[in-house]
ROPABA-128915 format. One record per residue (C-alpha): residue in three letters; z, x, y. Coordinates in Angstrom, 1 decimal. Example, Ala and Ser with C-alpha at 12.3 -4.5 7.8 and 13.67 -1.06 7.14 Angstrom:
node zapa = ala	pz = 7.8	px = 12.3	py = -4.5
node zapa = ser	pz = 7.1	px = 13.7	py = -1.1
This chain:
node zapa = unk	pz = 0.9	px = 30.3	py = -1.3
node zapa = unk	pz = -1.6	px = 27.5	py = -0.5
node zapa = unk	pz = 0.9	px = 25.7	py = 1.7
node zapa = unk	pz = 1.7	px = 28.8	py = 3.7
node zapa = unk	pz = -2.1	px = 29.5	py = 4.1
node zapa = unk	pz = -2.8	px = 26.1	py = 5.3
node zapa = unk	pz = 0.0	px = 26.2	py = 7.7
node zapa = unk	pz = -1.2	px = 29.5	py = 9.1
node zapa = unk	pz = -4.8	px = 27.9	py = 9.3
node zapa = unk	pz = -3.3	px = 25.0	py = 11.1
node zapa = unk	pz = -1.6	px = 27.1	py = 13.7
node zapa = unk	pz = -4.6	px = 29.3	py = 14.2
node zapa = unk	pz = -7.2	px = 26.6	py = 14.3
node zapa = unk	pz = -5.1	px = 24.5	py = 16.8
node zapa = unk	pz = -4.7	px = 27.5	py = 19.1
node zapa = unk	pz = -8.5	px = 28.5	py = 18.8
node zapa = unk	pz = -10.1	px = 25.1	py = 19.0
node zapa = unk	pz = -7.5	px = 23.5	py = 21.3
node zapa = unk	pz = -8.0	px = 26.3	py = 23.7
node zapa = unk	pz = -11.8	px = 25.9	py = 23.6
node zapa = unk	pz = -11.4	px = 22.2	py = 24.4
node zapa = unk	pz = -9.1	px = 22.8	py = 27.2
node zapa = unk	pz = -11.2	px = 25.4	py = 28.7
node zapa = unk	pz = -14.2	px = 23.1	py = 28.5
node zapa = unk	pz = -12.2	px = 20.4	py = 30.3
node zapa = unk	pz = -11.1	px = 23.0	py = 33.1
node zapa = unk	pz = -14.7	px = 24.1	py = 33.5
node zapa = unk	pz = -15.9	px = 20.3	py = 33.8
node zapa = unk	pz = -18.3	px = 20.5	py = 31.0
node zapa = unk	pz = -20.1	px = 17.2	py = 30.3
node zapa = unk	pz = -19.0	px = 14.8	py = 27.6
node zapa = unk	pz = -21.3	px = 13.1	py = 25.1
node zapa = unk	pz = -22.2	px = 12.6	py = 21.6
node zapa = unk	pz = -23.2	px = 16.2	py = 21.2
node zapa = unk	pz = -20.9	px = 17.9	py = 23.5
node zapa = unk	pz = -18.2	px = 20.5	py = 22.8
node zapa = unk	pz = -15.5	px = 17.6	py = 22.8
node zapa = unk	pz = -17.1	px = 16.2	py = 19.7
node zapa = unk	pz = -17.7	px = 19.5	py = 18.0
node zapa = unk	pz = -14.2	px = 21.1	py = 18.3
node zapa = unk	pz = -12.4	px = 18.3	py = 16.4
node zapa = unk	pz = -15.0	px = 18.7	py = 13.5
node zapa = unk	pz = -14.7	px = 22.4	py = 13.6
node zapa = unk	pz = -10.6	px = 22.1	py = 13.5
node zapa = unk	pz = -10.9	px = 19.5	py = 10.6
node zapa = unk	pz = -13.4	px = 21.6	py = 8.5
node zapa = unk	pz = -11.1	px = 24.7	py = 9.2
node zapa = unk	pz = -7.9	px = 22.9	py = 8.0
node zapa = unk	pz = -9.6	px = 21.2	py = 5.0
node zapa = unk	pz = -11.2	px = 24.4	py = 3.8
node zapa = unk	pz = -8.0	px = 26.1	py = 4.1
node zapa = unk	pz = -6.3	px = 23.5	py = 2.0
node zapa = unk	pz = -9.1	px = 23.2	py = -0.4
node zapa = unk	pz = -9.7	px = 19.5	py = 0.2
node zapa = unk	pz = -13.1	px = 17.8	py = -0.4
node zapa = unk	pz = -13.8	px = 14.6	py = 1.6
node zapa = unk	pz = -16.1	px = 12.1	py = -0.1
node zapa = unk	pz = -17.4	px = 9.1	py = 2.0
node zapa = unk	pz = -18.2	px = 5.8	py = 0.4
node zapa = unk	pz = -19.9	px = 2.8	py = 2.0
node zapa = unk	pz = -22.1	px = 4.6	py = 4.5
node zapa = unk	pz = -24.3	px = 1.7	py = 4.7
node zapa = unk	pz = -21.5	px = -0.1	py = 6.7
node zapa = unk	pz = -21.5	px = 2.6	py = 9.4
node zapa = unk	pz = -22.8	px = 1.2	py = 12.7
node zapa = unk	pz = -25.3	px = 2.9	py = 14.9
node zapa = unk	pz = -24.3	px = 5.6	py = 17.2
node zapa = unk	pz = -22.9	px = 4.4	py = 20.4
node zapa = unk	pz = -22.3	px = 0.9	py = 18.9
node zapa = unk	pz = -18.7	px = -0.5	py = 19.9
node zapa = unk	pz = -16.5	px = -0.6	py = 17.0
node zapa = unk	pz = -12.7	px = -0.2	py = 15.9
node zapa = unk	pz = -12.0	px = 1.6	py = 12.7
node zapa = unk	pz = -8.8	px = 0.5	py = 11.1
node zapa = unk	pz = -7.4	px = 2.6	py = 8.2
node zapa = unk	pz = -4.3	px = 2.8	py = 6.0
node zapa = unk	pz = -2.1	px = 5.7	py = 6.7
node zapa = unk	pz = -0.1	px = 7.7	py = 4.0
node zapa = unk	pz = -0.4	px = 11.4	py = 4.9
node zapa = unk	pz = -0.7	px = 13.7	py = 7.9
node zapa = unk	pz = -4.1	px = 14.8	py = 6.2
node zapa = unk	pz = -5.5	px = 11.4	py = 6.9
node zapa = unk	pz = -6.3	px = 12.7	py = 10.4
node zapa = unk	pz = -8.6	px = 15.8	py = 9.4
node zapa = unk	pz = -10.1	px = 13.7	py = 6.6
node zapa = unk	pz = -11.2	px = 10.8	py = 9.0
node zapa = unk	pz = -12.4	px = 13.3	py = 11.5
node zapa = unk	pz = -14.7	px = 14.9	py = 8.8
node zapa = unk	pz = -15.8	px = 11.5	py = 7.5
node zapa = unk	pz = -16.8	px = 9.7	py = 10.8
node zapa = unk	pz = -18.8	px = 10.3	py = 13.9
node zapa = unk	pz = -17.1	px = 11.1	py = 17.2
node zapa = unk	pz = -14.5	px = 8.6	py = 18.0
node zapa = unk	pz = -10.9	px = 8.6	py = 19.6
node zapa = unk	pz = -7.7	px = 7.9	py = 18.2
node zapa = unk	pz = -5.0	px = 5.5	py = 19.1
node zapa = unk	pz = -1.8	px = 7.5	py = 18.7
node zapa = unk	pz = 1.9	px = 7.4	py = 19.3
node zapa = unk	pz = 3.0	px = 8.9	py = 22.6
node zapa = unk	pz = 5.3	px = 11.5	py = 20.7
node zapa = unk	pz = 2.2	px = 13.5	py = 19.7
node zapa = unk	pz = 1.2	px = 14.1	py = 23.2
node zapa = unk	pz = 4.4	px = 16.3	py = 23.4
node zapa = unk	pz = 3.1	px = 18.7	py = 20.7
node zapa = unk	pz = 2.3	px = 21.9	py = 22.4
node zapa = unk	pz = -1.5	px = 22.6	py = 22.9
node zapa = unk	pz = -2.5	px = 19.9	py = 20.2
node zapa = unk	pz = -1.2	px = 17.0	py = 22.3
node zapa = unk	pz = -3.3	px = 18.1	py = 25.5
node zapa = unk	pz = -6.5	px = 19.1	py = 23.4
node zapa = unk	pz = -6.3	px = 15.7	py = 21.5
node zapa = unk	pz = -6.2	px = 13.7	py = 24.8
node zapa = unk	pz = -9.2	px = 15.8	py = 26.1
node zapa = unk	pz = -11.4	px = 14.8	py = 23.1
node zapa = unk	pz = -10.5	px = 11.1	py = 23.4
node zapa = unk	pz = -7.1	px = 10.3	py = 22.0
node zapa = unk	pz = -5.4	px = 7.4	py = 23.7
node zapa = unk	pz = -1.6	px = 7.6	py = 23.6
node zapa = unk	pz = 0.6	px = 4.4	py = 23.1
node zapa = unk	pz = 4.3	px = 4.3	py = 24.1
node zapa = unk	pz = 5.5	px = 2.0	py = 21.4
node zapa = unk	pz = 8.9	px = 1.6	py = 23.1
node zapa = unk	pz = 7.4	px = 0.2	py = 26.3
node zapa = unk	pz = 5.5	px = -3.1	py = 25.5
node zapa = unk	pz = 4.0	px = -3.3	py = 29.0
node zapa = unk	pz = 2.7	px = 0.3	py = 29.0
node zapa = unk	pz = 1.3	px = 0.0	py = 25.4
node zapa = unk	pz = -0.8	px = -3.1	py = 26.4
node zapa = unk	pz = -2.0	px = -1.3	py = 29.4
node zapa = unk	pz = -3.1	px = 1.6	py = 27.2
node zapa = unk	pz = -4.8	px = -1.0	py = 24.9
node zapa = unk	pz = -6.7	px = -2.5	py = 27.9
node zapa = unk	pz = -7.9	px = 1.0	py = 28.7
node zapa = unk	pz = -9.0	px = 1.6	py = 25.1
node zapa = unk	pz = -10.7	px = -1.7	py = 25.1
node zapa = unk	pz = -12.8	px = -0.8	py = 28.2
node zapa = unk	pz = -13.7	px = 2.5	py = 26.6
node zapa = unk	pz = -14.8	px = 0.8	py = 23.3
node zapa = unk	pz = -17.1	px = -1.7	py = 25.2
node zapa = unk	pz = -18.6	px = 1.3	py = 26.8
node zapa = unk	pz = -19.7	px = 2.6	py = 23.4
node zapa = unk	pz = -16.7	px = 4.9	py = 22.5
node zapa = unk	pz = -15.3	px = 3.8	py = 19.1
node zapa = unk	pz = -11.7	px = 4.4	py = 18.2
node zapa = unk	pz = -9.5	px = 4.8	py = 15.1
node zapa = unk	pz = -6.3	px = 2.8	py = 14.8
node zapa = unk	pz = -3.7	px = 3.0	py = 12.0
node zapa = unk	pz = -2.5	px = -0.7	py = 12.0
node zapa = unk	pz = 0.5	px = 0.0	py = 9.8
node zapa = unk	pz = 1.9	px = 2.0	py = 12.8
node zapa = unk	pz = 3.1	px = 5.1	py = 10.8
node zapa = unk	pz = 2.7	px = 6.7	py = 7.4
node zapa = unk	pz = 3.7	px = 5.0	py = 4.1
node zapa = unk	pz = 5.1	px = 6.5	py = 1.0
node zapa = unk	pz = 2.5	px = 4.9	py = -1.3
node zapa = unk	pz = -0.9	px = 3.3	py = -1.0
node zapa = unk	pz = 0.6	px = -0.2	py = -0.9
node zapa = unk	pz = -0.2	px = -1.7	py = 2.5
node zapa = unk	pz = 2.7	px = -2.4	py = 4.8
node zapa = unk	pz = 2.7	px = -5.2	py = 7.5
node zapa = unk	pz = 0.1	px = -4.6	py = 10.2
node zapa = unk	pz = 1.1	px = -4.4	py = 13.8
node zapa = unk	pz = -0.4	px = -7.0	py = 16.1
node zapa = unk	pz = -1.5	px = -4.6	py = 19.0
node zapa = unk	pz = -4.7	px = -3.2	py = 17.3
node zapa = unk	pz = -6.1	px = -6.6	py = 16.7
node zapa = unk	pz = -5.4	px = -7.5	py = 20.3
node zapa = unk	pz = -7.2	px = -4.4	py = 21.2
node zapa = unk	pz = -10.3	px = -5.3	py = 19.0
node zapa = unk	pz = -10.4	px = -8.9	py = 20.2
node zapa = unk	pz = -10.2	px = -7.6	py = 23.9
node zapa = unk	pz = -13.1	px = -5.3	py = 23.2
node zapa = unk	pz = -15.1	px = -7.9	py = 21.3
node zapa = unk	pz = -16.1	px = -5.0	py = 18.9
node zapa = unk	pz = -16.5	px = -5.3	py = 15.2
node zapa = unk	pz = -13.7	px = -4.0	py = 13.0
node zapa = unk	pz = -14.6	px = -1.5	py = 10.2
node zapa = unk	pz = -11.8	px = -1.5	py = 7.7
node zapa = unk	pz = -11.3	px = 1.9	py = 6.1
node zapa = unk	pz = -9.4	px = 3.0	py = 3.0
node zapa = unk	pz = -8.2	px = 6.4	py = 2.5
node zapa = unk	pz = -7.2	px = 7.5	py = -1.0
node zapa = unk	pz = -6.1	px = 11.0	py = -2.3
node zapa = unk	pz = -4.2	px = 12.3	py = 0.7
node zapa = unk	pz = -0.8	px = 11.7	py = -1.0
node zapa = unk	pz = -1.7	px = 14.2	py = -3.6
node zapa = unk	pz = -2.8	px = 16.7	py = -0.9
node zapa = unk	pz = 0.1	px = 16.2	py = 1.5
node zapa = unk	pz = 2.8	px = 13.4	py = 0.7
node zapa = unk	pz = 5.0	px = 12.2	py = 3.5
node zapa = unk	pz = 8.1	px = 13.3	py = 1.4
node zapa = unk	pz = 7.1	px = 16.9	py = 1.1
node zapa = unk	pz = 6.2	px = 19.9	py = 3.1
node zapa = unk	pz = 3.1	px = 21.2	py = 1.1
node zapa = unk	pz = -0.6	px = 21.2	py = 1.0
node zapa = unk	pz = -2.5	px = 21.1	py = -2.4
node zapa = unk	pz = -6.3	px = 21.2	py = -3.1
node zapa = unk	pz = -7.8	px = 17.8	py = -4.0
node zapa = unk	pz = -10.5	px = 15.3	py = -3.2
node zapa = unk	pz = -10.1	px = 12.6	py = -0.5
node zapa = unk	pz = -12.0	px = 9.4	py = -0.7
node zapa = unk	pz = -12.8	px = 7.4	py = 2.4
node zapa = unk	pz = -14.2	px = 4.0	py = 2.0
node zapa = unk	pz = -16.0	px = 2.3	py = 5.0
node zapa = unk	pz = -15.9	px = -1.4	py = 4.3
node zapa = unk	pz = -18.0	px = -4.2	py = 5.6
node zapa = unk	pz = -17.4	px = -4.7	py = 9.3
node zapa = unk	pz = -15.6	px = -7.9	py = 10.5
node zapa = unk	pz = -16.8	px = -9.4	py = 13.8
node zapa = unk	pz = -14.4	px = -10.2	py = 16.6
node zapa = unk	pz = -16.8	px = -11.6	py = 19.2
node zapa = unk	pz = -15.7	px = -15.0	py = 20.4
node zapa = unk	pz = -12.0	px = -14.7	py = 19.0
node zapa = unk	pz = -9.1	px = -15.0	py = 21.2
node zapa = unk	pz = -5.6	px = -13.8	py = 21.3
node zapa = unk	pz = -4.5	px = -16.8	py = 19.2
node zapa = unk	pz = -6.7	px = -15.5	py = 16.5
node zapa = unk	pz = -5.0	px = -12.1	py = 16.0
node zapa = unk	pz = -2.9	px = -12.9	py = 13.0
node zapa = unk	pz = -5.8	px = -14.5	py = 11.0
node zapa = unk	pz = -8.0	px = -11.6	py = 11.9
node zapa = unk	pz = -5.2	px = -9.1	py = 10.6
node zapa = unk	pz = -5.1	px = -10.9	py = 7.5
node zapa = unk	pz = -8.8	px = -10.7	py = 6.8
node zapa = unk	pz = -8.8	px = -6.9	py = 7.5
node zapa = unk	pz = -5.7	px = -6.5	py = 5.3
node zapa = unk	pz = -7.3	px = -8.5	py = 2.5
node zapa = unk	pz = -10.5	px = -6.5	py = 2.6
node zapa = unk	pz = -8.6	px = -3.2	py = 2.4
node zapa = unk	pz = -6.4	px = -4.7	py = -0.3
node zapa = unk	pz = -9.4	px = -5.6	py = -2.5
node zapa = unk	pz = -10.9	px = -2.2	py = -2.2
node zapa = unk	pz = -7.5	px = -0.4	py = -3.3
node zapa = unk	pz = -7.1	px = -2.9	py = -6.2
node zapa = unk	pz = -10.9	px = -2.6	py = -7.3
node zapa = unk	pz = -11.2	px = 1.2	py = -7.1
node zapa = unk	pz = -7.7	px = 2.5	py = -7.7
node zapa = unk	pz = -5.6	px = -0.3	py = -9.5
node zapa = unk	pz = -3.2	px = -0.3	py = -6.6
node zapa = unk	pz = -1.5	px = -3.6	py = -6.0
node zapa = unk	pz = -1.1	px = -3.4	py = -2.1
node zapa = unk	pz = 1.4	px = -6.3	py = -2.1
node zapa = unk	pz = 3.9	px = -4.1	py = -3.8
node zapa = unk	pz = 5.4	px = -1.1	py = -2.2
node zapa = unk	pz = 7.6	px = 1.0	py = -4.7
node zapa = unk	pz = 10.8	px = 2.6	py = -3.5
node zapa = unk	pz = 10.7	px = 6.0	py = -2.0
node zapa = unk	pz = 12.0	px = 7.4	py = -5.2
node zapa = unk	pz = 9.6	px = 5.6	py = -7.4
node zapa = unk	pz = 6.8	px = 6.7	py = -5.3
node zapa = unk	pz = 7.7	px = 10.3	py = -5.6
node zapa = unk	pz = 7.5	px = 10.0	py = -9.5
node zapa = unk	pz = 4.3	px = 7.8	py = -9.5
node zapa = unk	pz = 1.1	px = 9.9	py = -10.1
node zapa = unk	pz = -2.1	px = 8.9	py = -8.4
node zapa = unk	pz = -4.6	px = 7.1	py = -10.6
node zapa = unk	pz = -8.2	px = 8.3	py = -11.0
node zapa = unk	pz = -11.0	px = 6.2	py = -9.3
node zapa = unk	pz = -12.2	px = 3.4	py = -11.5
């Protein structure tokens, strides 16, 4: 019942808030920190999280940077519900997302209107061009969120990071704010089509500066970000981020409570 209700809320909310966003764009409504383009994603996320019975708890608010400060958020990715949870947890920002999402009717166009930057992962030249565009927006004070693992995992163990997000961060000279999401697997695991009530924890970790770094520093930067996220997962949830269980083992493994 909960899953059906959440699916209905997703459909209705996407149509309602997506249409409002596209209408605002059509009418040329101004953009800004308190514009309709920042409000509709939050309305959509609250609508969906409420339907699923999900509460979002934010930790590490002291690491949040001032409004308008350039930054790149980098989070682990284990569930489709990571998206509304992050929208609820953070101030206005744009996503860097795979090009396939743009083809989702209404959602793809509305997401682009509120600041999502699409990356064609099959076209290296186009992907780096999109990263250049994102870097210029970050320098102008528009933060973005990137999932450096590239796609959802089956467990909270961290998978290898892609290089592109770190090239983006270095190109923008913006600090990276590592983010750990925990709890969304219980709400909506990758392996199942269901939605369950639960609590999602979002940890904003100490920012890592990138100013002065070059392309040659991308691997070392990725290792620093990964280590900071791994330390959080290990300290709070007893997750060994270096070990990713098999798909079958992950399905049997219950989530552990926060320490």
